[in-house]
N, C-alpha and C positions, 0 to 999 in steps of 0.2 A: 216291684220292678227291679230286674237285675241291672247291674252297672254296665254302661256302654261308653266306650271312649270314642272321641271324635277328632278327626283331623280336618282342617279347613285349608284348601288351596286357593290362592288369590283372595286372601281373607280380608283385605282392606282394613277398615276400622273395626270390623267385627260384628256386623249386623247378624250374620248367620250364627256366630257364637253366642251373641246376646239372646237370640231366640232359643238356641239349643239348651242353655243352662236353665231355662224355664221348664224344661221337661224333666220330670223326676227320674233320677238314675243316670242322666247323661252328663258327662264331663268333657271339657275340651282339653285334649292332650297335646296337640301341636297345631301351629298356625304358620303359614308361609305367605309371603308377599314380596314384591320387588321394590316397594317404596318404604324407606326406613321410617318416615314420619308415620305412616299407617301402622307399621309394626310397633312403634313406640306407643301409639294410642291403644292398640290391641293389648300390648303387654301391661299397660297401666290398668286395664279393666279385667284382664285374665292373667294375673301374675303367676299362677300355678302351671300354666301351659308353656311348652317349649316354643320359642319364637325364632324363626329363621328368615332373614332378609336375603333373598337370592333371586336370580332369574330362574324361575321354576323349570322352564324348558331345558335348562342346562344342568339341573340338579339331579343327582343320582338318588332315586327313591329308596334304595336298599340301605342307605345310611341312616334311615329313620326307623324307629321302633314301630311295630304294627299297631293298628287301631281297629276297632270294630266298624266304625262308620267313616265315610268320606263325604265332605261337602266341597264342591268345586264350583267356582264362578269364573270360568275362563273368559278372557276378552279376545276378540278377533275383529279386525276392521271389516272383514267380509260379511260379518253378521249384521251390520248396521245398514239401515236404509240410507243413512247419511254418508255412506262410503264415498270417499274421494273428496269430500269437502275439506278445505283448509282449516285446521284447528287454530283457535285464537288464544290459546292458553298463555302465550308469551306476552300478551298485551295486558296492561294494568286494568283492574276492574274499577268499579265506582269508588272503591276505597283506596285506590292507588297502589294496590298490592298485586304481586305477580307470583305465579307458581315457580318453584325451582325446576330446573331442567329435568331432573330425574322423575319428577311427578308428571311433567307435561308429556313425556314420551309414553306412548301406548305400550301396554304389555306385549312382549313378543311371544308370550305363551299362547298355545292353541288348545282346542278341544282334545287334541291327541294326547295331551298330558294325562288325561283321565284314564284311558286304558293302560298307559305306561305305568302309572302308579298302581292301578288295579292288578296288573300282572305281577308286580313286586309284592303286594300285600294281601290280595284276595279278600277284600273287605266283605263284611256281612251284607252291607247295603251301601249304596252310593246315591247321592242326590246332586244333580248338575243344574245350575241356574244360568239362564241367559235370556236375552231379549227374544221375543216371539219370532222375529225374523230369522233367528238361527236355524229354524226348521227348514228354511230354503237354502241353507248352506249346501253347495253341491255334493260334498262327501258325507252328508248327514247319514244317509242310509248305510254307507260303508262304516261309519263310526259306530252306528248301532250294531252292525254285524260283528265288528271287532269285540264289542262288549258281550255279544251273544256267544262268541267263540271262547270267551273266558268263563262261560257258565252262568250268565245272568239273564233273567227275564226283566222286562221293563214296562213302564207306562209313562206316557207324557201327560203332564198336568198343565193346563193353562189357567192361571189364577191371577186375579186382580187383588192387590194387597188390601184394598178396602173391604174385601170379602173374606179375609183370613180370620175366621171367627170360631174355628173348631174347638180350641182349648182356651180361648181368652179373647180379649178385645183386638180389633183390627187396627190398621194404620189409617190415619186421617188423610189419605192420599190415594188418588187413582193411579195405579202403577201396574201395568200388565207385564207379566213375565211368563216364560216357559220353564218348567221344571221337569227334568227327566229323572225318574226314580227307578233305580235298579235294585234287584234282590237276587240272591242265589237261587238257581233253579232247584226245586224240591222244597224250598222253604215256603212258609205261608206268605201270600202276597199281602202287602199293606192295604188297608181299606181306604183307598184314596177317593173313592166315591163318597163315603160318609163325611170325609173332611171337607168336601166341596158342597156342603148343604147349608149355606148361610140362612139365618133367620130372616123372614120377610112377612109383611102383613098382606094377606090376600083380601081385598075389599069385597069380593064376591062371596067368599066363604066367611068373611068377618072373623078371621082368626089369624094368629101368627103360625106360620108353617115353616118346614124345612125345605127351602127352595131347591129346585133341580136345575142344573146347567143344561141348557137346550141349544143345540147348534142350528143355525139358520139353514145351513147346508150339511146334512148328516154325512155326506160323502167327503166333505172337506172339513174335518174337525181340527181346525187350526185358527188361531187369531186372538182378537181382543174382545173384551166385554163391550157389548152393545153393537160393535161393528160386525162380528162374526157369531157371537152367541149372546143369549139372554138367559134369564132365570124364569122358571115357571112354577106355578103351584102344583104340588104332587096329586091333588085331588081331582077326580074326574067330574065331580059335581059342578065345577066351574070351567070344565073343559080345559084344564091345565092352563089357565090364563096367565099371562105374563105378569110377574110381580117384580118389585124393586127391593132387593135386600137392604137391610139396615146398614147404616154406615156411620162413621165418625166424621164430623165436618172439619174443615180447615180451621175453624174457630178454636178447635181443641188444641191446636198447636201454637196459637198466637199468644204472645205475652202481652196482655192488655195493659200492663203497667207502663209500657213504653209508648210515649206519644210520638206522633209524626210531626212534620213541619207543614204549615199552611202553604199550599201550592203557590198562592199569590205572593208569599213572602220570600220565596227562594231567590238567592243571589244568582244562581245558575238555573235558568228555566229548564223545565223538562223538555225532552225532545218532542217535536211536533207529533210524531206517531204515538208517543206515549200519551200525550194529552188527548189525542183522538180516541185512543182505546179507553182511557178513563171516562171520557165523555160518553162513549158508547155504553160503558158499564152503568153509568148514571141513568142513561135513558132506559136501559133494559130493566135494571133492578130497582131503581128509585122512582122513576117518572112514568114510563110507559106501562110498567107492570101494575100501576095503581096501588102500590104498597104504602099504607099509611104509616106515619111515625108511631113510635111506641112511647106511651106515657110511663115514665120510670120514676119510682120513688127514690129519692137521693139520700134518705136516711136509712140507717141500718136496723131499725126496729123490726121485730118479727111481725108477720102478718101483713106486711106490705109487699104487694106483688105488682109487676108490670102488667099493663094491659094495652091492647092496640087502640089507636086513636079512633077507630070505628066504634068502639064500645063507649058507654057512658063513663064520664070521669068518676073516680072514686070520691068518697066524701072529702070535701075541701076544708081545711082548717085555717086558722089565722096565720099560719106560717106557709111560705112558699116552699113546698117540699116535693114538688113533682117536676121532673125534667123531661125533655123530649129527646128521643133518640132516633137517629137514622143509622142504618146498618153500614158497616165497612165492607169493602170488597178488596180482593187481591188482584193487582195488575200483574200480568205475566209478560216478561220483557224479552222473550226470545221468539224466534221463528216457529211457526207451527199452526195449529188449527184453532187456537182460541186466544182471546186477548184478556179476558177478565172472568172471574168467577166469585160468587159470594162466599163469605166465610162460613156459611152454613153448609156448603158443599165440600167434599174432599178436595185436597189440593190437586193441582195438576202434577204430573210426574216431576219429582226433584231430580235434577241432573248433576253431574260432577263438574260441568264446564263453567259453573259460576252461579251466583245468586240471581235468579231471574224473577223473583216474586216480590212485588211491592205492595204494601198495605195502604189502602185509601180509606179515610173515614171523614165524615163531615166535621166542620170546625165552627165553633160558635164564639170565638173570641176569648178563650181562656185555656191555659195549658192543662188544667185539670179535667180529666174525662171520667164521667160516670158510665159504667157499663151495665147493660141490661140484656135480657134475652127475649126472643120473640116466640110467641106461642104458636104451636102447630102440632097436632097429634098429642097434646098433653099440656097440662098447666105448667108454666115456667115460673120460677121465682128467682130472687137475687140473693146473693150472699157474698160478702167481702168483695164486691165489685166484679164478681164473676157470674156468668149466666148459668142457670140450672135448667134441666129439662126432665120432665116426668113423662115417660111414654104411656100411651093409653092403648087398651085392647090387649087381650091375652095376659098371661102371667109371667112371661119371660122378661127378665131384666127390668123389673118395674121400679128399681130404686132410682132416685134423682141423684145426679152426680154433677159437681162443678166442672166447668170447662177446663180448669187448669190441672186437673188430676190425670194420672196416666190412664186409668180405666174409666171411661166415660160412657154415657148413654149413646145409643145409636138412633138413627132415623127421625125423620119428619119431612114435611114439605114446606115450600115457600120460604123465602128468606129476604132479609134486608141488606145483607152484606154481599159484596161481590169481590172477586179476585180477577185482575186483568193481566193477561200475558202480553209482553211487548215483542211479539214476533210478527212475521208477515201475515197479513189478513187477506182472506179470499172474498170478503164481503164488505159491509160497511163498518166493520170493527166490532159490532155488537156480539158476533159469534166468538170473539175472544174473551168475552166476559162470562163468568160463572158465579152463582151464589156461593157463599163461603161455607155453608153447611145447612142443609135442609133439616137437620135435626136440631141444631144448636142455635142458630141465628142470634148469636150474641151481638147486641147493639151497643153503640157508643154515643156519648154526648159530651159536650164540654161545659164546664161550669156547674155549680150546685143549684143554680136558679136559671130556669129557662122559660120562655114563653111557649105556649102551646100553638103550634103552627103546622099546617099541612104542606107548606111549600118545600120544594126540593132545592138544596143548596147549589150555588153556582160552583163550577169546577175550581175557580180560584179560592173558594172558601173551604175546600176539602183538605184534610191532612193526608200527607203521603210520606211513606218511608219504606226502605227496603226491609225485608225480613232479616232478622239477626241469625247468626249461625245456630244458636241454641233453638230457635224456632224451626229452622230447617231440620235439625236433628229430631225435634219433636214431631215434625211432619212425617219423618221416616219411622216414627214410633220407637226411637231409642229411649231407654230409661232416663228419667230426669236427672239422675245422679251419675250418668255416664261421664267419664273423664275424657276431655278433648285437649289437643295440643295444636300449635301452629297458628298462623294468621287467619283472618276471616276466610280468605279464598281457599286456603288449604282445608279448613274445617268444613266448608260447604262442599268442597270436592270429595272429601272422605265420606261425608254423609250421603251425598248424591250417588256415589259409586257403590254404596253398600246394599246388602240384602235387607229388606225390611224384616226386623225381628219376628213379627207375628207370622209371616209366611214360613220362615225357617222353623219356628216353634211348632206350627201345625203339621208340617210335613215330617219333621223328625219325630213328633209324637206318634204319627200314624205308623212310621217305620218301626219305632221302638215297641209299639203295641204288638205288631206282627212278629218281631223277633222274640219277644217274651213269650208269645203264644207258641212259637216254633220250638223254643228251648224248654 
């Protein structure tokens, strides 16, 4: 593959660049952003690139050397459905930390900076990332016409980051975004259809297939996964039945070595709404769902595997070496449509406005927690206190992987862990809860010795903590060795504002393939 240079506008902490460098032959040549802290982080991770901290809308693009590719993630208040809401960035968060004024201000740059830089440099290809609601920006058609007048064809891609699986593993987070991909007229169009074919198991065909994106209303191809489009099996033998693509669960991003605090022992009680959402999550994922506890070997010897309590106990010895595990869930602490989800599901969207994800796990009176995994679609084992999953069916991705590694196994169903969001609820609060990972279901328990019991813990006996910044970064799928700077809130903001690296990686890979075929 020939070498291609990339410029990133509104680069933030560098999620787009982190994905780009995974593509063979692509190098990051320059990066621009208006927040110095983000530029410092970007520079620490991409020291060979030119870094410019400036108001991009006021910057003269001809001062920069040309590049082959442009990635731009412009911000605009008009693109958000939350337009007009007062921002709370100046208020201290749970850690007593606040954002500096320069970071709290929204970028003044607009989508029009893309054609302005394009006019100056005539890039081979351009990718623009934004929220899906940017499609309803009133000048959107005029913006596309401007790019057309500069000699570019385009295609709009709606992609959820948990389905970015074209050239590697996806992000353990449900994050819908719109990507507008431009290429010079006359050049080969990138195969953007092929990159949107995530692996999925079709129960009717009984095989793993390359799922197809299918719009509920073909005349309005815009929107989010599940709301406006689904995935279907490509085979007519099952009449193109709806399938669920594989995903990485939120459990993949959680640092299980960090324990939470027993809710009943907190000196400052949790807010009433927070408690209600946690309770709703317990009812949905631990009690009402009828999910039994997991019997977990607490010794590290090989051949010892966890099993659900609905199965016979393994051979008992003279030593008590079996623990009982209930699954954790994540409580989501901001306004929106959900309150909690299990750790076996992808995370809800990580935002830049603060850390809104709290981890809730059962507590059994000891600070030491043994971690296990729950089976579903394949035998699970334990290793070094991390859950493993072995997928069943088909030959794709059949290796077992620990939950703490960057590249982990996708898919499964049922879960014991849940994640709860602390935003406004439109129901009884249970809709704010979600399992943490239908493939991974990593379970936790406290103490090396536990009684076998099928009871559900009271809310006061659950452990609760906020997700740490490095867990938020892992939820965005940043590399584990990525270098971060700033206080907790700054790091969360930088991660939440970023492009998920898997999405950038797959889109740039498709563009690079087309350019190499053209040249």
